C-alpha positions as CSV (number, residue, x, y, z in Angstrom):
1,M,0.0,0.0,0.0
2,T,1.4,3.4,-1.0
3,N,2.4,5.7,1.9
4,I,-0.1,8.6,2.0
5,V,2.5,11.3,2.6
6,F,4.7,9.9,-0.3
7,L,1.6,9.8,-2.6
8,D,0.6,13.4,-1.7
9,I,4.1,14.8,-2.3
10,A,4.4,12.9,-5.5
11,L,1.1,14.3,-6.8
12,V,2.1,17.8,-5.8
13,V,5.4,17.5,-7.7
14,I,3.9,15.9,-10.8
15,V,0.9,18.2,-11.1
16,S,2.9,21.3,-10.3
17,T,5.4,20.3,-13.0
18,I,2.7,19.8,-15.6
19,L,1.0,23.1,-14.8
20,G,4.4,24.9,-14.6
21,W,5.3,23.5,-18.1
22,L,1.9,24.7,-19.5
23,S,2.4,28.1,-17.9
24,L,5.7,28.5,-19.6
25,L,4.2,27.5,-23.0
26,S,1.4,30.1,-22.5
27,R,3.9,32.7,-21.1
28,Q,2.2,32.9,-17.7
29,P,4.0,33.4,-14.3
30,I,5.0,30.0,-13.1
31,I,4.0,30.8,-9.5
32,I,0.4,31.0,-10.5
33,A,0.7,27.4,-11.8
34,Y,1.7,26.2,-8.3
35,I,-1.2,28.0,-6.7
36,V,-3.7,26.6,-9.2
37,A,-2.2,23.1,-8.5
38,G,-3.1,23.6,-4.8
39,V,-6.7,24.6,-5.7
40,L,-7.1,21.6,-8.1
41,L,-5.7,18.9,-5.7
42,G,-6.9,20.4,-2.4
43,P,-10.1,20.1,-0.3
44,W,-12.1,22.4,-2.7
45,G,-10.9,20.7,-5.8
46,L,-10.4,17.0,-6.6
47,K,-9.4,16.2,-3.0
48,F,-6.5,14.0,-4.1
49,V,-4.0,15.5,-1.6
50,T,-5.1,14.9,2.0
51,E,-2.1,15.8,4.1
52,I,-2.3,19.5,3.5
53,E,-1.1,20.5,7.0
54,F,2.0,18.3,6.7
55,I,2.9,19.8,3.3
56,N,2.3,23.3,4.8
57,E,4.7,22.6,7.6
58,A,7.3,21.3,5.2
59,S,6.8,24.3,3.0
60,E,7.9,26.6,5.8
61,I,11.4,25.2,5.3
62,G,11.3,27.0,2.0
63,I,10.8,30.4,3.7
64,T,13.7,29.5,6.1
65,L,16.0,28.7,3.3
66,L,14.9,31.7,1.3
67,L,16.0,34.1,4.1
68,F,19.2,32.1,4.7
69,L,20.3,32.4,1.1
70,A,19.3,36.1,1.1
71,G,21.5,36.7,4.1
72,L,24.4,35.0,2.3
73,S,24.5,37.9,-0.1
74,L,24.7,40.6,2.5
75,H,27.9,41.5,4.4
76,P,27.0,42.7,8.0
77,R,28.6,46.1,7.4
78,K,26.6,46.6,4.2
79,L,23.5,45.4,5.9
80,M,23.8,48.0,8.8
81,E,24.3,50.8,6.3
82,L,21.2,49.8,4.4
83,F,19.1,49.4,7.6
84,S,20.0,53.0,8.6
85,K,18.6,54.2,5.3
86,T,15.5,51.9,5.0
87,F,14.3,51.9,8.6
88,P,12.3,55.2,8.5
89,L,11.1,54.4,5.0
90,T,9.9,50.9,6.1
91,L,8.3,52.2,9.3
92,L,6.4,55.0,7.6
93,T,5.2,53.0,4.6
94,S,4.1,50.1,6.7
95,G,2.1,52.4,9.0
96,L,0.4,54.0,6.1
97,F,-0.7,50.7,4.6
98,A,-2.1,49.6,7.9
99,L,-3.9,52.8,8.5
100,V,-5.6,52.9,5.0
101,T,-6.7,49.3,5.0
102,G,-7.8,49.5,8.7
103,V,-10.0,52.5,8.0
104,V,-11.5,51.0,4.9
105,L,-12.4,47.8,6.8
106,Y,-13.9,49.8,9.7
107,Y,-16.2,51.7,7.4
108,L,-17.2,48.4,5.8
109,G,-18.6,47.4,9.2
110,I,-15.7,45.3,10.5
111,P,-15.2,45.6,14.4
112,L,-12.4,48.0,15.4
113,L,-10.0,45.3,16.8
114,E,-10.4,43.1,13.7
115,S,-9.9,46.1,11.4
116,V,-6.6,47.0,13.3
117,I,-5.3,43.4,13.1
118,T,-6.3,43.0,9.5
119,G,-4.7,46.4,8.7
120,V,-1.4,45.2,10.4
121,A,-1.5,42.0,8.3
122,M,-1.6,44.2,5.1
123,M,1.6,46.1,5.9
124,F,4.2,43.7,4.6
125,S,5.5,42.7,1.1
126,S,6.2,39.1,0.2
127,T,9.8,38.1,0.8
128,I,9.2,34.9,-1.2
129,L,7.8,36.7,-4.2
130,V,10.3,39.6,-4.3
131,V,13.3,37.3,-4.0
132,K,11.9,34.6,-6.3
133,L,11.2,37.2,-9.1
134,M,14.5,39.1,-8.8
135,P,17.4,37.9,-11.1
136,T,20.1,36.3,-9.1
137,I,22.8,38.8,-10.3
138,T,20.5,41.7,-9.1
139,L,19.8,40.0,-5.8
140,H,23.4,39.2,-4.9
141,Q,25.5,41.9,-6.6
142,K,23.4,45.0,-7.3
143,H,22.1,47.9,-5.2
144,M,18.5,47.0,-5.9
145,G,18.8,43.5,-4.4
146,A,20.5,44.8,-1.3
147,V,17.9,47.5,-0.7
148,A,15.0,45.2,-1.3
149,I,16.4,42.6,1.2
150,A,16.9,45.4,3.8
151,V,13.3,46.6,3.4
152,L,12.0,43.1,3.6
153,I,14.0,42.2,6.7
154,M,12.8,45.3,8.4
155,Q,9.2,44.4,7.6
156,D,9.9,40.8,8.8
157,I,11.1,42.2,12.1
158,L,7.8,44.3,12.4
159,A,5.9,41.1,11.5
160,V,7.6,39.2,14.2
161,L,6.7,41.9,16.7
162,A,3.1,41.7,15.5
163,I,3.1,37.9,15.8
164,S,4.5,38.1,19.4
165,F,1.7,40.5,20.3
166,I,-0.9,38.2,18.9
167,N,0.6,35.1,20.6
168,G,0.8,36.9,23.9
169,G,4.0,35.1,24.6
170,S,6.0,38.2,25.2
171,D,5.6,41.6,26.6
172,P,3.5,43.6,24.1
173,S,4.8,46.9,25.3
174,V,7.2,49.1,23.4
175,G,9.9,48.0,26.0
176,G,9.2,44.3,25.1
177,W,9.5,45.0,21.4
178,L,12.8,46.9,21.9
179,L,14.0,44.0,24.0
180,S,13.2,41.6,21.1
181,I,15.3,43.8,18.7
182,L,18.2,43.9,21.2
183,V,18.1,40.1,21.5
184,G,18.3,39.9,17.7
185,V,21.3,42.1,17.6
186,L,23.0,40.0,20.3
187,L,22.2,36.8,18.4
188,T,23.8,38.4,15.3
189,A,27.0,39.3,17.3
190,V,27.2,35.8,18.7
191,A,26.7,34.2,15.3
192,I,29.4,36.3,13.7
193,V,31.9,35.4,16.4
194,A,31.0,31.7,16.1
195,E,31.3,31.8,12.3
196,Q,34.7,33.5,12.5
197,Y,36.3,31.0,14.9
198,V,34.3,27.8,14.5
199,I,32.2,27.5,11.4
200,R,34.7,28.9,9.0
201,R,37.4,26.6,10.2
202,M,35.1,23.6,9.8
203,M,34.2,24.7,6.3
204,T,37.8,25.0,5.3
205,Q,38.3,21.4,6.5
206,V,35.4,20.0,4.6
207,Q,35.3,22.2,1.5
208,R,36.6,19.4,-0.8
209,Y,33.6,17.3,0.1
210,I,30.6,19.1,-1.4
211,E,27.8,17.2,0.3
212,L,29.4,17.7,3.7
213,L,30.0,21.4,3.0
214,N,26.3,21.8,2.1
215,L,25.2,19.9,5.2
216,L,27.4,22.1,7.4
217,A,25.8,25.2,5.9
218,L,22.3,23.8,6.4
219,S,23.1,22.7,9.9
220,W,24.3,26.2,10.8
221,C,21.1,27.6,9.2
222,F,18.7,25.3,11.1
223,A,20.7,25.6,14.4
224,L,20.3,29.4,14.5
225,A,16.7,29.1,13.3
226,L,15.9,26.7,16.2
227,L,17.8,28.9,18.7
228,S,15.9,32.0,17.4
229,E,12.6,30.2,17.9
230,Q,13.6,29.2,21.5
231,I,14.3,32.8,22.5
232,G,10.9,34.0,21.2
233,M,11.9,35.2,17.7
234,S,11.0,33.9,14.3
235,P,13.0,30.9,13.0
236,E,13.2,32.8,9.6
237,I,15.1,35.6,11.3
238,G,17.5,33.2,12.9
239,A,18.1,31.7,9.4
240,F,18.7,35.1,8.0
241,I,21.3,35.9,10.8
242,A,23.0,32.6,9.9
243,G,23.3,33.6,6.3
244,V,24.5,37.1,7.1
245,S,27.3,35.6,9.4
246,L,28.4,33.3,6.5
247,A,28.4,36.2,4.1
248,R,31.7,37.4,5.6
249,G,33.3,34.1,4.4
250,P,34.8,33.2,1.0
251,L,32.3,30.5,0.2
252,S,29.1,32.5,0.5
253,N,28.3,32.8,-3.2
254,Y,29.2,29.2,-3.8
255,L,26.8,28.0,-1.1
256,A,24.0,30.2,-2.2
257,E,24.2,28.7,-5.7
258,N,24.5,25.1,-4.4
259,L,21.4,25.3,-2.2
260,K,19.1,27.2,-4.5
261,F,17.4,24.1,-5.9
262,L,16.6,22.9,-2.4
263,R,15.0,26.3,-1.6
264,D,13.0,26.2,-4.8
265,F,11.5,22.8,-4.1
266,F,10.1,23.8,-0.7
267,L,8.8,27.1,-2.1
268,V,6.8,25.0,-4.6
269,L,5.1,23.4,-1.6
270,F,4.5,26.8,-0.1
271,F,2.6,28.1,-3.1
272,F,0.8,24.9,-3.5
273,T,-0.6,25.1,0.1
274,L,-1.5,28.7,-0.5
275,G,-4.0,27.5,-3.1
276,A,-5.1,24.4,-1.2
277,K,-6.0,26.2,2.0
278,L,-8.5,28.6,0.4
279,D,-12.0,28.2,1.9
280,F,-14.4,28.5,-1.0
281,S,-17.4,28.3,1.3
282,L,-16.7,31.8,2.5
283,L,-15.9,33.1,-1.0
284,Q,-19.2,34.9,-1.5
285,T,-18.9,36.7,1.9
286,V,-15.3,37.9,1.5
287,L,-14.9,38.3,-2.2
288,F,-16.1,41.9,-2.5
289,P,-14.0,43.3,0.4
290,A,-11.0,41.1,-0.7
291,L,-11.2,42.6,-4.3
292,L,-11.6,46.1,-2.9
293,L,-8.6,45.8,-0.5
294,A,-6.5,44.1,-3.2
295,G,-7.3,46.8,-5.6
296,I,-6.4,49.5,-3.1
297,L,-3.1,47.8,-2.1
298,L,-2.0,47.0,-5.6
299,T,-2.4,50.7,-6.5
300,L,-1.2,52.2,-3.2
301,K,1.9,50.1,-2.5
302,P,3.7,50.7,-5.8
303,L,2.9,54.5,-5.7
304,V,3.9,54.9,-2.0
305,F,7.1,52.9,-2.4
306,R,8.0,54.8,-5.6
307,Y,7.7,58.2,-4.0
308,A,9.4,57.0,-0.7
309,F,12.4,55.8,-2.7
310,L,12.5,59.0,-4.6
311,L,12.7,60.9,-1.3
312,T,15.7,58.8,-0.4
313,K,17.5,60.1,-3.5
314,E,17.1,56.9,-5.6
315,T,16.6,57.3,-9.4
316,P,13.1,57.4,-10.9
317,K,13.7,54.1,-12.8
318,F,14.9,52.4,-9.6
319,S,12.0,53.7,-7.5
320,R,9.4,52.7,-10.1
321,E,10.7,49.1,-10.4
322,M,11.1,48.7,-6.6
323,G,7.5,50.0,-6.1
324,F,6.1,47.2,-8.3
325,R,8.4,44.5,-6.9
326,L,7.2,45.4,-3.3
327,G,3.6,45.9,-4.3
328,Q,1.9,42.8,-2.9
329,N,1.0,41.3,0.5
330,S,3.3,39.0,2.4
331,E,3.3,35.4,3.5
332,F,3.5,36.8,7.0
333,S,-0.1,38.1,6.6
334,L,-1.1,34.4,6.3
335,I,0.6,33.6,9.5
336,I,-1.0,36.6,11.3
337,A,-4.4,35.6,9.9
338,I,-4.1,32.0,11.2
339,L,-2.7,32.9,14.6
340,A,-5.2,35.8,15.2
341,A,-8.1,33.5,14.3
342,E,-6.8,30.7,16.6
343,S,-6.5,33.2,19.5
344,G,-10.0,34.5,18.9
345,M,-8.8,38.1,18.1
346,I,-10.4,37.9,14.7
347,S,-13.2,35.8,13.1
348,H,-12.6,32.9,10.7
349,T,-14.2,35.2,8.0
350,S,-11.6,37.9,8.6
351,S,-8.8,35.3,8.5
352,Q,-10.0,34.1,5.1
353,L,-10.3,37.7,3.9
354,I,-6.6,38.3,4.8
355,Q,-5.6,35.1,3.0
356,L,-7.6,35.8,-0.1
357,V,-6.2,39.4,-0.4
358,A,-2.7,37.9,0.0
359,I,-3.3,35.4,-2.9
360,I,-4.9,38.0,-5.2
361,T,-2.1,40.6,-4.6
362,M,0.6,37.9,-5.0
363,A,-0.9,36.6,-8.2
364,I,-1.5,40.0,-9.9
365,S,1.8,41.4,-8.6
366,S,3.7,38.4,-10.1
367,Y,2.0,39.1,-13.5
368,L,3.0,42.8,-13.4
369,V,6.6,42.1,-12.4
370,V,7.1,39.2,-14.9
371,F,5.7,41.2,-17.8
372,L,7.4,44.5,-17.0
373,F,10.8,43.7,-15.5
374,P,13.7,41.2,-15.8
375,T,13.0,38.0,-13.8
376,P,14.3,34.4,-13.8
377,L,10.7,33.5,-14.9
378,G,10.5,36.1,-17.7
379,T,7.9,35.7,-20.4
380,S,10.2,36.9,-23.2
381,R,13.9,36.5,-23.9
382,P,14.9,40.1,-22.9
383,L,13.1,39.8,-19.6
384,K,14.3,36.3,-18.7
385,I,17.4,37.0,-16.6
386,D,19.0,34.9,-13.8
């Protein structure tokens, strides 16, 4: 008898591959194919895949690896320089997005607390989508990639603070949030010292054995992710810190290239579960507010980011492209939606609203980016760059 988990993963891979192939033939963004695969095979489609929760948990490894590999491209000194530039920009833009969406929801009749939490969930841009749709050379070697990662990491820190407030596991005061940031800085310092005197020497010893070198890098990633989770932070932040610490070493670019396929496999699972977990029984209730909010955010975010980057003395071309690349909702909004619903702070309907807005904005944003700018998934030869 076939193992259920094996069967489910096999179906996810096979159907995602077929739909991905068809999307390339029809010049559609491949990420949409993975979401459609989730809808087709999930509870509201053919119901062929039953272990959705297991696949969802496995897909979180993709987010961890995504931030680990992003960190590998950022030297700590460069990262601090970018943070000093992007912190006020990120704080102000995030606050504006939360305010606008919260006010719209309140006037639609959503209770105040739910409007506030839903507004907070709308603040962030998708780390997965931005990194996935940015050419590798741009992400690792150009100013745009470094600035995008700095903004996304600042947003991730804000998301972690929001999640800690919803969980109630830490002090929700400003002092508690500042303490969380301080802990993150201390963890980064410890990671850099450990990398300098322990990890780098181990890598030098095993660098001729590629599989062991890759395992060592992954072990360092997951060790800091687990440690980060134990001290009340997001495991993704710990993975990013692990990557940043390794960025100081000579093998950072080599490791980033070697581990990219593993990251991409788990990200396919992430986008699959995104489609599979849609609750179509609530579609009629949440469709109008979801389309309204998605339309507002898809218009507002590119414009706000564009003018914000212009104010920081970036070029018009750079600012326009960054506005579009950051113009969607984040995977963190899905986490906030689920946790807030489980804690009773928002209704299941509001949770589904947040998730549907995330899917709509991710889908439309991916179309805009793929058809307008260079990406590894470009729909024409001039735009297909990796």
